[in-house]
C-alpha positions in Angstrom: 0.0 0.1 -0.1 1.3 3.5 -0.9 1.8 5.9 1.9 1.3 9.8 1.6 4.5 11.1 2.6 5.6 14.8 1.8 9.1 15.8 0.4 9.8 17.2 3.7 9.0 14.0 5.6 11.6 12.0 3.6 15.3 12.1 4.7 17.4 14.0 2.4 19.9 11.3 2.0 17.7 9.0 0.0 19.8 8.0 -3.1 17.2 7.6 -5.7 14.4 9.9 -6.9 12.5 11.3 -3.9 9.0 11.2 -5.4 6.0 9.1 -3.8 2.9 8.6 -6.1 0.3 9.5 -3.5 1.8 12.7 -2.7 2.0 14.5 -6.1 -1.4 16.2 -5.6 0.1 18.1 -2.5 3.5 18.5 -3.9 1.9 20.3 -7.0 -0.3 22.5 -4.6 2.8 23.9 -3.1 4.2 25.1 -6.5 0.8 26.7 -7.6 0.5 29.5 -5.3 3.4 32.0 -5.7 3.8 31.2 -9.3 0.3 32.5 -9.8 -0.6 30.6 -12.8 -4.1 31.6 -14.2 -6.4 28.7 -15.6 -7.4 28.9 -19.3 -11.0 28.1 -17.8 -11.6 30.9 -15.4 -15.2 31.8 -15.3 -16.8 35.4 -15.4 -14.0 36.7 -17.8 -15.1 38.1 -21.2 -13.2 36.3 -23.8 -11.2 38.1 -26.4 -10.1 36.7 -29.8 -9.4 32.9 -29.8 -5.5 32.0 -29.3 -5.7 28.1 -29.4 -8.3 25.6 -30.1 -7.9 22.2 -28.4 -10.1 19.7 -29.6 -13.6 21.3 -28.6 -12.3 23.8 -26.2 -10.9 27.2 -26.5 -7.9 29.1 -24.9 -8.6 32.8 -25.5 -6.1 35.5 -26.1 -7.0 37.0 -22.5 -6.2 33.4 -21.1 -2.6 33.3 -22.6 -1.7 36.9 -21.8 -3.0 36.7 -18.2 -0.9 33.7 -17.7 2.1 35.4 -19.5 1.7 38.9 -17.3 1.3 36.8 -14.0 4.5 34.8 -14.8 6.4 37.9 -15.5 5.0 39.2 -12.1 6.1 36.1 -10.1 9.6 35.9 -11.7 10.0 39.8 -11.7 10.9 39.7 -15.1 10.8 43.0 -17.2 7.4 43.2 -19.1 8.7 43.9 -22.6 7.8 42.6 -26.1 10.9 40.7 -26.2 10.5 38.8 -22.9 6.9 38.0 -23.6 7.8 36.6 -27.1 10.7 34.4 -25.4 7.8 32.9 -23.0 5.1 32.7 -25.0 5.6 29.2 -26.6 6.1 27.4 -23.3 3.1 29.3 -21.6 0.8 28.2 -24.6 2.2 24.8 -24.2 1.3 24.6 -20.6 -2.3 26.1 -21.3 -2.8 23.3 -24.1 -1.7 20.6 -21.6 -3.9 21.8 -18.9 -6.8 21.6 -21.3 -6.0 18.1 -22.4 -5.8 16.7 -18.7 -9.2 18.2 -18.0 -10.8 16.7 -21.2 -9.2 13.4 -20.5 -10.4 13.3 -16.9 -13.9 14.3 -17.9 -13.8 11.5 -20.4 -12.9 9.1 -17.8 -15.2 10.5 -15.1 -12.7 11.5 -12.8 -13.7 14.5 -10.7 -12.6 16.6 -7.9 -15.0 17.7 -5.2 -15.4 21.2 -3.7 -14.2 19.7 -0.2 -10.9 18.7 -2.2 -10.5 22.3 -3.5 -11.3 23.6 -0.1 -8.5 21.5 1.5 -6.2 22.5 -1.2 -6.9 26.1 -0.6 -6.1 25.6 3.2 -2.8 23.9 2.6 -1.9 26.7 0.4 -2.8 29.1 3.2 -0.9 27.2 5.8 2.0 26.7 3.4 2.7 30.4 2.7 1.7 31.9 6.0 -1.7 33.4 4.9 -4.4 33.7 7.5 -7.0 30.8 6.9 -9.8 32.0 4.6 -7.7 34.9 3.2 -6.2 33.5 0.3 -8.8 34.7 -2.1 -8.3 38.3 -0.8 -4.5 37.9 -1.3 -5.2 36.6 -4.8 -7.3 39.6 -5.9 -4.5 42.1 -4.5 -2.5 40.5 -7.3 -5.2 40.9 -9.8 -6.1 37.3 -9.9 -9.8 36.0 -9.2 -9.8 33.0 -6.9 -11.6 31.1 -9.1 -8.6 30.8 -11.6 -6.5 29.3 -9.0 -9.5 26.8 -8.3 -9.4 25.8 -11.9 -5.7 25.4 -12.1 -5.8 23.0 -8.8 -8.9 21.1 -10.4 -6.8 20.5 -13.3 -3.6 19.2 -11.5 -5.7 17.2 -9.0 -7.8 15.4 -11.7 -4.7 14.6 -13.7 -2.9 12.9 -10.7 -6.3 11.2 -9.7 -6.6 10.0 -13.4 -3.1 8.7 -13.4 -3.6 6.7 -10.3 -6.8 5.3 -11.6 -5.6 4.3 -15.2 -1.8 3.9 -14.8 -1.0 2.7 -11.3 -2.5 -0.9 -11.9 0.2 -1.2 -14.3 3.2 -0.5 -12.1 4.3 -3.6 -10.2 7.4 -3.4 -8.4 9.0 -6.9 -7.9 11.4 -8.0 -5.2 14.0 -8.5 -7.6 13.7 -4.9 -8.7 14.3 -3.8 -5.0 17.0 -6.1 -4.4 18.8 -4.9 -7.6 18.8 -1.2 -6.6 19.9 -2.3 -3.2 23.0 -4.2 -4.8 23.6 -1.4 -7.1 23.7 1.1 -3.9 26.1 -1.4 -2.1 28.5 -1.5 -5.3 28.5 2.3 -5.7 29.5 2.9 -2.1 32.6 5.2 -2.0 31.6 6.8 -5.5 30.6 10.2 -6.1 26.8 11.1 -5.4 25.1 14.2 -6.5 22.1 16.2 -5.1 20.4 17.5 -8.2 17.7 19.8 -9.4 16.5 20.0 -13.1 14.4 21.8 -15.5 13.3 19.4 -18.0 11.8 20.5 -21.5 10.2 17.5 -23.1 10.6 17.2 -27.1 7.7 15.2 -28.7 8.6 15.6 -32.4 11.6 16.7 -34.6 9.5 19.7 -35.5 9.7 21.1 -31.9 13.4 20.7 -31.5 14.2 24.2 -32.4 11.5 25.8 -30.4 12.2 23.8 -27.1 16.0 24.4 -27.3 15.3 28.1 -27.9 13.1 28.1 -24.6 15.6 26.0 -22.6 18.6 28.7 -23.7 16.0 31.5 -22.7 15.5 30.0 -19.2 19.2 29.4 -18.8 19.8 33.2 -19.5 17.2 34.1 -16.8 19.3 31.7 -14.4 22.4 33.6 -15.3 20.7 37.0 -14.6 19.8 35.9 -11.1 16.5 34.5 -11.4 15.6 31.7 -9.1 16.2 28.3 -10.7 13.4 26.9 -8.5 10.7 29.5 -9.6 11.5 28.8 -13.3 11.3 24.9 -12.5 7.9 25.3 -11.0 6.7 27.3 -14.0 8.3 25.7 -16.9 9.6 21.9 -16.3 7.8 19.0 -17.7 8.9 16.7 -15.0 7.0 15.7 -11.8 9.9 17.4 -10.0 8.6 20.7 -11.0 6.3 20.7 -8.2 9.2 21.0 -5.7 11.5 23.3 -7.5 12.9 20.8 -9.7 14.4 18.6 -7.0 15.0 15.0 -7.9 17.3 14.3 -4.9 20.5 12.1 -4.5 21.7 10.6 -7.9 24.0 7.8 -8.0 26.0 6.7 -11.1 23.6 4.9 -13.4 20.4 6.7 -12.2 20.5 9.2 -15.1 21.3 8.9 -19.0 24.9 9.5 -20.1 24.7 12.8 -21.2 23.5 14.3 -17.8 26.0 12.1 -15.8 28.9 13.2 -17.9 28.0 17.0 -17.2 27.5 16.3 -13.4 30.7 14.9 -13.3 32.6 18.0 -14.2 30.2 20.3 -11.9 30.9 22.0 -8.6 28.6 22.7 -6.0 25.6 25.3 -6.7 26.8 25.3 -10.5 24.1 25.4 -13.2 24.7 24.1 -16.6 22.6 23.5 -19.8 20.6 23.0 -21.8 21.8 19.4 -22.3 20.1 17.2 -24.8 19.0 13.9 -24.0 16.9 11.3 -25.8 13.8 12.9 -24.4 14.3 16.7 -24.4 16.4 19.2 -22.9 17.6 19.6 -19.4 19.0 22.3 -17.2 20.8 20.9 -14.3 21.6 22.4 -10.8 24.3 20.7 -8.3 22.9 21.3 -5.1 25.5 19.0 -3.2 28.0 16.3 -3.5 29.3 13.5 -1.4 30.6 9.9 -1.1 28.0 7.7 -1.9 26.5 5.1 0.7 27.3 7.2 3.8 26.1 10.6 5.5 28.9 12.6 6.2 32.3 11.0 6.9 34.0 8.7 9.5 35.5 10.1 12.3 38.5 8.8 14.1 40.4 9.3 17.6 43.9 9.7 17.0 47.2 9.7 18.9 50.4 10.9 17.4 54.3 10.8 17.5 55.4 14.2 16.3 59.0 15.5 15.8 59.5 18.9 14.2 61.8 19.8 11.4 63.9 23.0 11.6 63.8 25.6 8.9 66.1 24.7 5.9 66.4 21.0 6.8 68.0 18.9 4.1 66.7 15.9 2.7 69.2 13.8 4.3 68.2 15.3 8.0 64.5 14.4 7.0 65.5 11.0 6.4 67.6 10.5 9.6 64.2 11.9 11.7 61.9 9.6 9.6 63.7 6.5 10.2 64.1 7.4 13.7 60.3 7.9 14.6 59.7 4.8 12.4 62.0 2.9 14.8 60.5 4.4 17.9 56.9 3.3 16.9 57.8 0.0 15.8 56.0 -2.8 17.4 53.8 -0.6 19.4 50.2 -2.1 20.1 47.6 0.1 21.4 47.2 3.9 22.3 48.2 3.3 26.1 51.5 1.9 24.9 52.0 5.0 22.4 51.0 7.3 25.2 53.6 5.8 27.6 56.5 6.7 25.2 58.9 9.1 26.9 62.3 10.6 26.1 65.5 10.4 28.1 64.0 13.1 30.4 60.8 11.4 31.0 58.8 13.9 28.7 56.0 12.3 26.6 56.8 11.6 23.0 53.1 11.3 22.0 49.9 13.4 22.2 46.4 12.8 22.1 44.5 14.6 19.1 41.2 13.6 20.3 38.0 12.5 18.0 38.2 14.4 14.5 36.3 13.9 11.1 38.9 12.2 8.7 37.7 14.8 6.1 39.1 17.6 7.9 42.6 16.2 7.7 45.0 17.1 5.0 44.8 15.1 2.0 48.3 13.0 2.6 47.1 12.5 6.2 43.7 11.4 5.0 45.2 8.7 2.9 47.2 7.3 5.7 44.6 7.3 8.7 41.8 5.8 6.2 43.8 2.6 5.9 45.5 2.1 9.7 44.1 -0.3 11.9 42.8 0.3 15.5 46.1 0.3 17.7 48.6 -0.1 15.1 51.0 2.7 14.1 51.0 4.3 10.6 54.0 4.9 8.4 55.8 8.1 9.1 54.3 11.1 7.5 55.7 14.4 6.7 53.0 17.3 7.2 52.8 20.4 9.4 56.6 21.2 9.4 57.3 17.8 10.9 57.5 14.0 10.7 54.5 12.4 12.3 53.2 8.6 13.1 49.6 8.1 13.9 47.8 5.8 15.6 44.0 5.2 15.5 42.4 4.5 19.2 38.8 4.3 17.8 36.8 4.6 14.6 33.2 5.7 14.2 31.6 5.1 10.9 29.0 7.3 9.1 25.5 6.4 9.1 24.3 4.7 6.0 22.2 6.2 3.5 20.6 3.1 2.0 17.2 3.3 2.4 14.7 0.4 3.4 13.0 -1.9 1.0 9.6 -0.3 1.3 11.1 3.2 0.5 13.1 1.9 -2.5 9.7 0.2 -3.7 7.8 3.5 -3.5 10.5 5.4 -5.2 10.6 2.7 -7.9 6.8 3.0 -8.3 6.5 6.9 -8.3 9.4 7.2 -10.8 7.8 4.5 -13.4 4.3 6.2 -12.8 5.7 9.6 -13.5 7.2 8.3 -16.8 3.9 6.8 -17.8 2.2 9.9 -16.9 4.2 11.8 -19.3 3.7 9.4 -22.0 -0.1 9.4 -21.5 0.0 13.3 -21.9 2.4 13.0 -24.9 -0.1 10.6 -26.6 -3.0 12.8 -25.8 -1.3 15.9 -27.6 -0.4 13.7 -30.4 -3.8 12.8 -31.1 -5.5 16.1 -30.2 -6.6 18.6 -32.8 -4.7 21.6 -31.8 -5.2 24.8 -33.8 -2.7 27.4 -32.8 -4.2 31.0 -34.0 -1.6 33.2 -32.2 2.1 32.3 -32.8 
């Protein structure tokens, strides 16, 4: 049975895509408010000329430009003819998709009750710090009739309910699949793992290539000029990850197509790159974090050391003499107590306690040594910090594993597959539809 968990309730360290099928309706709600998207089916508005005909439904010029205006407002973009022209194709596509979703939901007798819409409104108020019952007033201050938001919510919730009804029965996650994921996670321990957000623009036909690429380049330009990646993802991305600003969670080698993994390998934290062409469309990637796969954080180690400083201008021969002397001194030591008992001729201690520290905080050459030493055994001499030293590990604390449980993995596979089927479902509806675009 699927569980309804919000993104926030899932641990950030989950390795695979963090979407859960039963929660898409609430994830989408979160994205809809501040993006201020106007439904093409708002009631009580005088229609102007027809912009698009989608089967038997009409998207008016008013619908198109109202959506455009509010996107410009939410993204704080300059309201110029050039900006409108750049955004128009993607805004038009969004309205067409919404029309198709509502048409298909009606055909399949899928409906959303008023109480569900009311619950969604209350959720939005709570999420955005608005007094209960005041969302309508807040929307009106921004020039938006509350009915437009209700229609937008109805389209989104209807589509998710329809996808669950039509597609979920075909999603069967077997034990072998779960085990395969676990084994791949185990094999990838120690390899780079990436926390990624994306903006994905789907390309359905060769005729769309040029237009979609131009839109992706325009979005990349907005990001480079300081516009919020998350807002753009919510507004324009075709992936379910759009609902939470494009976040697709921690990615292991093999989770993404080759083109995207190659780009991630050369990125640094907070870098944005794109557009990148994949077989499905164009991607813009944001690298939010990077870590070693299979663990949360890094191991900690309790260390003692023998240290012999080196004077300025020391020669290679002198370094070699000191190194051999310390190696001889630590030879055969067993346990930190034995190292702590070492004294010179005057009775002064020859070792000191470094305490517990994260291995990742140590210098690179020291890390290489202490990661390999056994508890209670001396390391080979290391030249660092102006001297020669020998380390001994007194204890080691391993980091917490990030490999999720079998139920979590099953839900992740289920949602990922359901999201893919939903994209294909909408693509097929788009291809079969009669779409007459009258305003280019």
